[in-house]
C-alpha positions as CSV (number, residue, x, y, z in Angstrom):
1,M,19.1,-7.7,13.2
2,K,19.2,-7.8,9.6
3,P,20.3,-4.5,7.6
4,T,17.1,-4.9,5.5
5,N,15.0,-5.1,8.6
6,V,16.8,-2.1,10.2
7,S,16.1,-0.1,7.2
8,L,12.5,-0.8,7.1
9,L,12.6,0.4,11.0
10,L,13.9,3.7,10.2
11,F,11.5,3.7,7.1
12,I,8.5,3.1,9.6
13,I,9.9,5.8,12.3
14,V,10.2,8.3,9.7
15,C,6.8,7.9,8.1
16,V,5.2,7.9,11.8
17,E,7.8,11.0,12.4
18,Y,6.6,13.2,9.5
19,V,3.1,12.8,10.1
20,R,3.7,14.5,13.7
21,I,5.8,17.1,11.6
22,C,3.1,17.8,9.3
23,Y,0.9,18.8,12.1
24,A,3.2,20.7,14.3
25,R,3.1,24.3,14.6
26,H,6.8,24.8,14.3
27,Y,6.2,23.7,10.6
28,P,3.6,26.1,9.2
29,K,5.1,25.9,5.5
30,C,5.3,21.7,5.5
31,H,1.3,21.1,5.1
32,L,-0.1,18.2,4.0
33,I,-0.8,19.7,0.5
34,E,2.9,19.2,-0.2
35,M,2.5,15.6,0.6
36,E,-0.2,15.1,-1.5
37,K,1.5,16.7,-4.5
38,C,3.7,13.4,-4.1
39,F,0.9,11.0,-4.3
40,D,-0.6,12.9,-6.9
41,K,2.2,11.8,-9.5
42,L,1.2,8.2,-8.7
43,H,-2.2,9.1,-11.0
44,Q,0.2,8.7,-14.0
45,L,-0.3,4.6,-13.3
46,K,-4.1,5.1,-14.0
47,D,-5.5,3.7,-17.1
48,S,-9.3,4.0,-18.1
49,Q,-9.2,1.2,-20.3
50,H,-7.6,-1.4,-18.4
51,D,-7.7,-2.7,-14.6
52,P,-4.3,-1.3,-13.0
53,S,-3.1,-4.8,-12.6
54,F,-2.9,-4.9,-16.7
55,L,0.3,-2.9,-16.0
56,L,2.2,-6.0,-14.6
57,T,1.6,-7.8,-17.6
58,S,4.3,-6.3,-19.9
59,H,7.6,-4.9,-19.9
60,D,6.1,-1.4,-20.8
61,G,4.0,-1.4,-17.8
62,L,6.5,-2.5,-15.4
63,D,9.0,0.1,-16.9
64,K,5.9,2.8,-16.3
65,I,5.9,1.5,-12.7
66,C,9.4,1.4,-12.0
67,R,9.6,5.3,-13.5
68,V,6.8,6.5,-11.5
69,L,7.8,4.9,-8.2
70,K,11.4,5.4,-8.4
71,Q,12.0,8.7,-10.2
72,D,8.5,10.8,-9.7
73,F,7.4,9.5,-6.3
74,T,10.6,8.7,-4.7
75,E,12.4,11.9,-5.6
76,C,9.1,14.0,-4.2
77,I,9.2,12.0,-1.2
78,L,13.1,12.9,-0.4
79,A,12.3,16.4,-1.6
80,Y,9.5,16.6,1.3
81,L,11.9,15.0,3.8
82,K,14.6,17.5,2.8
83,K,12.5,20.7,3.3
84,C,10.5,19.6,6.5
85,G,12.3,16.8,8.1
86,T,14.2,17.0,11.2
87,P,17.9,16.5,10.9
88,L,17.9,12.9,11.6
89,H,15.1,12.5,8.8
90,K,17.4,14.3,6.5
91,E,20.3,12.3,7.4
92,L,18.7,8.6,7.1
93,S,16.2,9.6,4.2
94,K,18.8,8.6,1.5
95,V,19.7,5.6,3.3
96,I,16.2,4.4,3.4
97,S,15.3,5.3,-0.1
98,D,18.2,3.2,-1.2
99,A,16.9,0.4,0.7
100,I,13.4,0.2,-0.8
101,L,14.7,0.9,-4.0
102,E,17.1,-2.1,-3.8
103,H,14.0,-4.2,-3.4
104,M,12.4,-2.9,-6.6
105,N,15.6,-3.6,-8.7
106,K,14.2,-7.3,-9.4
107,I,11.1,-5.9,-10.9
108,C,12.9,-2.9,-12.9
109,D,15.8,-4.8,-14.1
110,S,14.5,-5.8,-17.7
111,N,17.2,-8.8,-17.6
112,S,16.1,-9.9,-14.1
113,E,15.3,-13.6,-13.9
114,F,12.1,-12.5,-11.6
115,R,10.7,-9.9,-14.1
116,N,10.8,-12.6,-16.7
117,D,9.0,-14.8,-14.1
118,L,6.7,-12.5,-13.4
119,L,5.6,-11.6,-17.1
120,E,5.5,-15.3,-17.7
121,K,2.8,-15.6,-14.6
122,S,1.3,-12.2,-14.5
123,P,-1.1,-12.6,-17.4
124,C,-3.2,-15.3,-15.5
125,I,-3.3,-13.5,-12.3
126,H,-4.6,-10.5,-14.0
127,E,-7.0,-11.8,-16.7
128,K,-8.4,-14.8,-14.4
129,I,-8.1,-13.4,-10.7
130,L,-7.5,-9.4,-10.3
131,S,-9.6,-7.9,-13.0
132,Q,-12.6,-9.9,-12.1
133,P,-15.6,-7.8,-10.6
134,D,-16.7,-10.8,-8.5
135,Y,-12.9,-10.7,-7.1
136,Q,-13.0,-7.2,-6.4
137,K,-16.3,-7.3,-4.6
138,E,-15.1,-10.2,-2.4
139,C,-11.7,-9.4,-1.7
140,N,-11.2,-5.7,-2.6
141,N,-13.9,-4.4,-1.2
142,P,-13.5,-5.4,2.7
143,F,-10.1,-4.6,2.4
144,F,-11.0,-1.0,1.5
145,T,-13.7,-0.5,3.5
146,T,-11.7,-1.8,6.8
147,V,-8.9,0.7,5.5
148,A,-11.3,3.3,5.4
149,W,-12.6,2.6,8.8
150,G,-9.2,3.0,10.2
151,E,-8.6,6.2,8.3
152,M,-12.0,7.3,9.7
153,K,-11.1,6.6,13.5
154,A,-7.7,7.7,13.0
155,H,-8.9,11.3,11.9
156,S,-11.8,11.2,14.6
157,K,-11.6,13.6,17.8
158,Q,-13.5,11.1,19.8
159,R,-10.7,8.3,19.1
160,E,-9.4,6.5,22.4
161,R,-6.1,5.6,20.8
162,S,-3.6,7.1,18.9
163,P,-4.0,7.8,15.0
164,I,-1.0,5.2,14.1
165,D,-2.9,2.3,16.2
166,Y,-6.0,2.6,14.5
167,A,-4.1,3.0,11.0
168,V,-1.9,0.1,11.7
169,D,-4.2,-2.3,13.2
170,A,-7.0,-1.7,10.6
171,G,-4.7,-1.7,7.7
172,C,-2.8,-4.9,8.7
173,C,-6.2,-7.0,9.4
174,A,-7.4,-5.8,5.9
175,Y,-4.2,-6.7,4.4
176,R,-4.3,-10.1,6.1
177,Q,-7.8,-10.7,5.3
178,W,-7.0,-9.8,1.5
179,E,-4.2,-12.2,1.4
180,L,-6.3,-15.1,2.7
181,C,-9.0,-14.1,0.4
182,T,-6.9,-13.6,-2.8
183,M,-4.2,-16.2,-2.7
184,P,-6.1,-19.2,-2.9
185,K,-7.9,-18.2,-5.9
186,I,-4.4,-17.6,-7.5
187,R,-3.6,-20.9,-6.2
188,E,-6.9,-22.6,-7.9
189,N,-6.7,-20.9,-11.1
190,C,-2.9,-20.3,-12.1
191,E,0.1,-22.0,-12.1
192,I,1.5,-23.3,-8.5
193,D,4.2,-20.5,-8.2
194,S,2.1,-17.8,-9.2
195,E,1.1,-17.0,-5.6
196,D,5.0,-16.5,-4.5
197,I,5.1,-14.2,-7.5
198,L,2.4,-12.0,-6.1
199,Q,3.7,-12.1,-2.6
200,N,7.2,-11.1,-4.1
201,V,5.5,-8.4,-6.0
202,I,3.8,-6.8,-3.2
203,S,6.8,-7.2,-1.0
204,K,9.2,-5.4,-3.4
205,L,7.1,-2.1,-4.5
206,L,6.4,-1.7,-0.7
207,G,9.9,-2.2,0.3
208,G,8.7,-5.5,2.3
209,V,7.1,-3.2,4.8
210,T,3.9,-5.5,4.7
211,N,5.5,-8.6,6.2
212,F,7.8,-6.4,8.4
213,L,4.9,-4.7,9.9
214,C,1.9,-6.6,9.4
215,Y,3.2,-10.1,11.3
216,Q,0.8,-12.8,10.8
217,D,0.7,-13.8,14.5
218,I,-0.7,-10.6,15.6
219,F,-2.9,-9.5,12.4
220,N,-4.2,-13.0,11.2
221,P,-8.1,-12.7,10.9
222,E,-8.9,-14.6,13.8
223,S,-6.4,-12.7,16.0
224,E,-7.4,-11.0,19.0
225,T,-6.7,-7.4,17.3
226,C,-8.4,-8.0,14.1
227,N,-11.7,-9.9,16.1
228,S,-11.8,-6.4,18.1
229,L,-12.6,-4.5,14.6
230,P,-16.3,-3.9,14.2
231,T,-18.1,-6.7,11.5
232,F,-17.9,-5.6,7.7
233,D,-21.5,-4.6,7.9
234,E,-20.7,-2.3,11.1
235,Q,-17.7,-0.9,9.0
236,I,-19.9,-0.1,5.9
237,A,-22.4,1.8,8.1
238,Q,-20.0,3.9,10.1
239,V,-17.8,4.9,7.3
240,N,-18.2,7.9,4.8
241,M,-16.9,6.7,1.7
242,T,-17.0,10.0,0.0
243,Y,-14.7,11.1,3.0
244,A,-12.4,8.3,2.5
245,D,-12.2,8.7,-1.3
246,E,-11.1,12.5,-0.5
247,Q,-8.1,11.5,1.4
248,K,-5.3,11.9,-0.9
249,F,-2.5,11.8,1.7
250,S,-2.9,7.8,2.4
251,I,-1.0,5.3,1.2
252,F,-4.3,2.9,1.2
253,S,-6.1,5.0,-0.7
254,V,-3.4,5.3,-3.5
255,V,-3.6,1.5,-3.1
256,K,-7.5,1.8,-4.1
257,M,-7.0,3.6,-6.9
258,F,-4.7,0.9,-8.2
259,L,-6.6,-2.3,-7.4
260,T,-10.1,-1.6,-8.0
261,R,-13.0,0.2,-9.6
262,V,-15.9,-1.7,-7.9
263,D,-18.1,0.5,-5.7
264,V,-16.9,-0.4,-2.0
265,T,-20.4,0.4,-0.7
266,K,-22.0,-2.1,-3.4
267,K,-22.4,-5.8,-1.6
């Protein structure tokens, strides 16, 4: 297994473990509110004047993303793990964070070839696709509805499986469906390699976790796993969207904040 994959595997293990720790009675001071404070730092990236993808179109925007993610957010997470993690977490946290930050270097380095390519292609991606209400309604809203359904099931006392199973299945199926909806639009409306640029941005900003965790064969929209989920209409009927919006402690809810302002309950 490649070193990067090892690091990503460790990252996933730590994510699962710190959720367990937060709920453990043996760690009364490590409440979820401490983790919420870390995610609250991401609100610095919100811009009331522009769609959040606007940040990808300028050096200043990319610098802001890098500063918030690499400094404010990551340092807060590491401090939390140092305070609340097991000895294993404390030993691995620096290694894991270094691996994730390494993925971001090509975006954050102002002289990198990748960053220059991104700045060349991102205006089209932002203006013609990601910022358009019709696109957000068609591609983003189903993503967030499915993720919210997974969160709801994970928090339900009547769940039939573990919370992480619901979260991963819903999140990965939603992501692959979003990918299937989004990428053809980029190929059709922007330069031919713009799709690869966006895929690389997602991979680098999320440390490659989507490709590592959401295997295409398991989570493609026609897979048994994804077909076992309720239909989009059924998910809307089941999900209390106010509840979902209030779940600050959720990487998916944070992504929602950045990617759309369209009411997910409107069809």
